[in-house]
N, C-alpha and C positions, 0 to 999 in steps of 0.2 A: 427321190427314193431309189432305191431297190429293192425287190422284192424275188423271196425264195420259197418253194412251199414242196411240201413232200407229207403224200397222200398216204398212211403207211394202215394196212391192213390190218387187221389183229385177228385175233383166234374168232374163228365162224363157225357155223353150226346151221342143220335144217332143219325145219318144220314145216312140214306137208309138202315136201318137195320144193318147196321156198329157202332159198337162202336167209339168215338172221343173225345181220352180225349183233354178236356177242360184246367181242371191244373193239374199236376204230378210232382213230388216233388223224389229227389235222393240224400238223406241222406247217406255220409260219412264219418268217423273219423278214423284218421292213428295216432299211438302216436309213433313218429319217437325215433329212442334209443338217443335224447338227453333229452327227455320227452315233446319236443315239439308237444304238436299235430296239425294234420291239418284234420280241418273242411269246408265240402264244401256241399252245395244244389245246386243242379242241377235246373235248371228254361228252361225248355224249349222253344224255337223259342226266346231266348232271344241273344242280339247280344252285348251287353254290362254285363260284370260283374262288384261287389263289396267288391275290396278284401280288408283283413287289417293285422295288426300282434297286437294283445290284452293281452296289461299284466296285471296282477292280482296283481297291484299298484294304489289307488287310493291317494285321502284327508286323508283317514282314516291311510293310512299308514305314513300322514307326521311325521316329529317330531317335538314334543312339543315345542320346543324353534326354532322351521323354519319351520312354517306352509305357505305353498303354493311352497311344493319343489317338488311336484310330476305332477302339474299345467306347474313351470316355466321347470320342464324336456320337457316335450311336447312341448314348446315352442323352448328351445334350440335345438330339434331336427330337425328345421327347418333354423339353424343357418349358415349351413356348415357342408360339410364332408371332408376324407382327398381327395376326388376325388372332392366335386361340393361346387361352394360356393352357397350360402342361392339363386341368382337368379337361376342358374345352379339348384338345387331342381327343383324349380318350373315350370322353361321352361321344365326340363326334361317331365312332363306329359304330360304340358300344348300344345306341338306341336306335342303331339298325341291325341289329342279331348279331354283328359279326366281330371280328376284334383284329387287333393289330399288335405286332410287334416286331421286334427287329436282332441280329446277331451279326459277330463279327469273327472271322476264324481267321488264318493265317493270309489266305488270297485274297477274303471280298467280305464287305459290309450291305447286309441288306435289312431295307425296311420293308417288309409284308404284312397283309389284312387277306383274314378268310372273309368274305361277306357274301349273304347272296345275292345271285348273279344280276338284278335287279339296280341292287346299287353299285356297280363299279366303277359311275363316274363319282359319284359321293365318295368310294376310294380313292382314286386315283388324283382327288383334288384334295385330298387332305392328305396323303402318300407327298405330292407337289409340293402341298403349304409347308412340312418342313424339311422338304430337301432345301426347297428355295426361299425362307424365309424364317428358319431360329434365328432369335434371336439371340444364343451362345451370352448371356446375361451373365458378369461376373457373381453376381450372388450365388447362382444356378451352380455356376458350374465350381467352387469352393463346394458347396450342399454336396454336388456330385460327387465329388472326389472321395470326399469321407465313404458314400453308399460306396462305391467302389473295393475302399479300404475294406468294408467291413465283407467286402466279396470274398478278398482277397484269403482277411480272416476265415474265411467258411474252408476256402483253399487248402490251407494252413492246418488245418482241422480234420482235415480229408485225405486218407494220406493214399489212394489209389489215385486222388484228383494232381496230390502234391506231389509222385513220386512223374504223375504225368508231363507234369511244365520240369523236372529237372532230365529226363531220357534225354529231349532237342540239345539241353548243353553238352550232356555226354557227347554226344555225335556229332555234332556241330559248333561248338565252342560258341563262340562271341557272334557267330553268323544271323542274324536279322532275320533269318528263318526257326530260328531257336527261339526268340524271345515269345514270354511270356503273354498268352493274347492278352489280358487282363492289364500286361505289365508290369513295374514295381513300384514297391511303394516311391522311393524315392524320384524316380521318374515321374509319377506322378505328379509331385509337390513340385518337383518344374513347372510343368506346365500351365500358362495362363492365359487369358483372352487373345492378346495377340498372337501369340504362338500357335492357337487354337483355329483362330481366324485364315492365317496365313495355312497353313498345311489343310484345312478345309477347300480353301478357294484354289489350291495348284492339285488336288488328288483327286476331291473328288469335281469330278466335270462330268456333261452329259458325253462325250465323246468315249471317256473313262469308261460308261457304265453301262445298263442294256434295262431295257426292262421290261417282265414277264408276266404272260398270264397263264393257269393251266384250268381248265374246268367248261363250267357252263359259256362259252366264250364268243363274240364273233369275232375274227382278225383284223377287218378292217374296222368296226366301230371301238375297238379297240387302239389303232392307232389313230383313228380321230379324235380319240378325246386322248393320249397320249401327249399329240401335238398339241391340242388346248393347252392342257396346263403346264405342261413340260417346255416351256418355253426356252429356247434356247440362248435369247438377245440376254436373258438375264440371269447367265451362269458361265462361269470362267470358262476357257477351253483351254490352258494351260493343261502340256504334257507332261507326263512324269517322266522321270527316268527309267531305265532296264534297270531290272534288278539282275544280280548274280547267284551265282550257280556257289550253293555253299561246298565245303570241303572238306570230304569224311576224317572224323580226328577218332582216334582212340577205339581202331580195330582190335579187339580180339583181349580188351582189357575189361577189368571188372571191378568193380569201385563199390562203396558202403557211402550212407549218407547217415550219422549216427544220429538217430534220434531215438525218441523215448514212446514206444506205439505198443498199443496190444499183441497184434502182430506185425510181423517183416512183412513188408512191401516189396516184391522182383519186379523187372524187367530186364529181359535179355530181348535184344532184337540187333536190329543193323538197317543203314540207309537203302533202298531198292530203287528202282527208277521211275520214271514221271507219267502219269497217268494216261498219256500219250502210246506209251510202250505197249507192242502187241503181245508183249509176254505178263500184261498186266492179265488174261483170258485164264493162261494156266496156273497162273499164279491163285485167282481167286479160288480153281477147284483144290492147288497143294494147300492153303487158309482152310478152308470148308473141311477137308479129309482132317489137318489136323487141330482143329479147337472151333470147328462150329455146329452146334447140335450136341449134345447129353449123349451121341454114339461114338463122337467124331474119339479120337486116339489122343488126346490131352485129358481129355474129361473122364474118360475109361479109366488111360492107367494113373493118373492123381486122385481124384477122385472116387470112384468106384469102386479101382480096384485097390489103392494103396489107403485109401480115408485119409489125407493127409494135407487136402485144400477145400474149402468151402468157394472158391474163386478161381477160375481159372481160364483165362480166354486170350487169342487173338487179336491184333486189330492192326489196322491198315491207315496209313494218310499218304494221299496221292495228292502230288504238285504241281506245278507247271514244267519245271526242271528236272525232280527228282521224286523221291518218295520216301515211306519211313515204316519200317515195320514190328512189330514187338507184343511179345509172348508175356502176358502180366499172369504172375501167382498172387498170392495170398495166405501164409500160414503161422502158425507160431515159431517163436527166433530158434527153437532147440529140431525144426524139422526142417530146417529150410534145407540145411544140407543134405540131407535124404531125398528130400522134393528135387533138388536140384541135379540130383543122381540120377533118379527117372527120367527127368528132364533131357538132360546130355544124354542118355541111353538111347532115348527115343529120335534125337533127332540124328547125333552120329549114324543109325539105322538105319533112318527116315528113307535116305534115294532108294538105296537099295530091296527095302521091304514094301515099298508099294504095291500092291497089286490092282489090276484092269478090274477087276470089282469094283474096291474101291471107290476108283475113278469114274465107272459107270452112276454106281450111288450117288457119288458127290453131284454129277452132271444132273442126276433128276434134282438132287434137292435145290443145288444154286436156281435150275428154271423153275420147281414150284415155286417157292418163295419169294422168287421174282418178278411172278405173273400173279399170285396175290396180293404181293404187294402196291402191285400198279395199278392196284384196282382203287386203290386212295387217291385224291389229287394232290395232298400234300407231297408224297414218297414222288407224284409228278414233277412237282414244282423242282425239287430236291435236285430229281434228275437231271431234267431241262438246265438248270442254274449250274449244277457240276459240268456237262457239257458247254453248256459257253464259257464257265469262268476258263476249264483247262483244254479245250481244244477250239474255241471260239465257233464250234461247228453241233449239230445235233446226228445223234447218234439213233437210230430207232432199239427199241428194245428186243426186237426178234432177230433184229441185226446181231445184237453183242451176243443175243442167247445160241444164233448158229453158228460164232467165232467160237464159243463157249466148248458147245458140242463138237468141235471138228479138232480139239486139245488133243496131242496123241499123250498115251504114259513116258514117253521119252522126253516128254515138253517137261511137264512133270516131273518126273526124278531128275532132268538137266539142273529145273529152279533151284530144287532141294539141297542138291550137292553145289550150286554155285552161292546161295544165299543161306542155307540154314546149318552149314558146318561149323557144329561147337565153336572151332578152333577159331574161327572170323566173327564172332558174335560177340558186341558190345553187353554187358550186364550191369544195372546197380541194383543196391539195398538200401531200401529205404528205413530204419529200424535199428536195433542194437546188432551188433556183430556175431554171427550164429553160429553154433558149436557144430566141431568139427567138420570146417571148411574144408572140401575139397581140392584142395590146390593144384594138384593133377589134372585132374580137368579143366577147371574154371582158371587158372592161375591164378596167384597173389593178393586178396581185396587193398584195394587204394582205398583211404581218404580221401572224397570230396568233400570240397565245402562251398556248398551251391550260394552263401550269401557273396561270394565273390562276383557272381554274377549279377548280385539284386542291385546296384548301381543304375 
């Protein structure tokens, strides 16, 4: 086993001349002989712990003809093991006052539990049971496929979610990073038990995973318990193929997916850099100025001043090898053109109009929100997991905040000019064709048939 630890002292205060630790973190990372990394972040004075097994397998690893494989596996881990049926799995955690859940992203699949610290071993044993001994019963597979189809139907009826599935296809075409996390109905129907087991055994390995715990946890105890319950001899050690970076498509183009909706939903954005890129720090500040909070530029221009939208926000997703940035708005069809003219004006002048005052206020907002959120165990669990998946190391929060504090106005202006100039952005409208569309600003609207990607 190899060990590394980092004692990060957070904010501290004094009382009667003595030093009182307000926040403190103790990060440890141990690599087991199986290749499984065991990671912990101790948060003093916490009664609970969030812990989980995270596999470096997400929807971008799905087979081309079986989109939705990773997400279906996530569901099947709850459908019974050699030792427990589905009800017993849920009851085993809930009778201890905790909960157990899972999620799939484009990069990872995770099983996690929030439990009182005295029940850590029980949670680890249950997660181990799910990971090592899930049955993948054929009847349960077919039932769960129907459950996921209903989940897909929910997305179809929720335009804000549907356009979020469409936009990556506009940017990256058929690249696996553009696959919808839920998969497609056709792809899901092609999956059988054999293909599911083959995919699981070749991708969901200990050497391709890590176990993380955050909160009231002692690292060595965690390592001992993980070694006890996650035995490498029971799990394949097959390595997964290296993934390819996508190519940016359709830069500077605007598309429409014709669908009758009450509002038109719009995303405009572009590909950006990976999580590991240091430009992420000035970009966080640019994103904050543009759309984080009621005092942000887009909220003020489009909602408060123009009264054109209820919902407007930017979003960013960072991956191992690239990133995705977009701005989402929803408004009535006959107001789309007007809203997009305001958005174009704001983005076209963004680089030159940014001020030092805005930058300093954005730094204060980012720091304040991060420190407040860092008091939560689940927030810290997500931070540690994100660092492990995208960097394979841990960055203390104060280190990131120091990097943000050091950002200059020129850096932020440079990113605005490079990535958010309107002529370089790609957009999509989900809804009916808007009135008075300004093709001089955004280009001609092109029809986009999303069903071409539903195979």
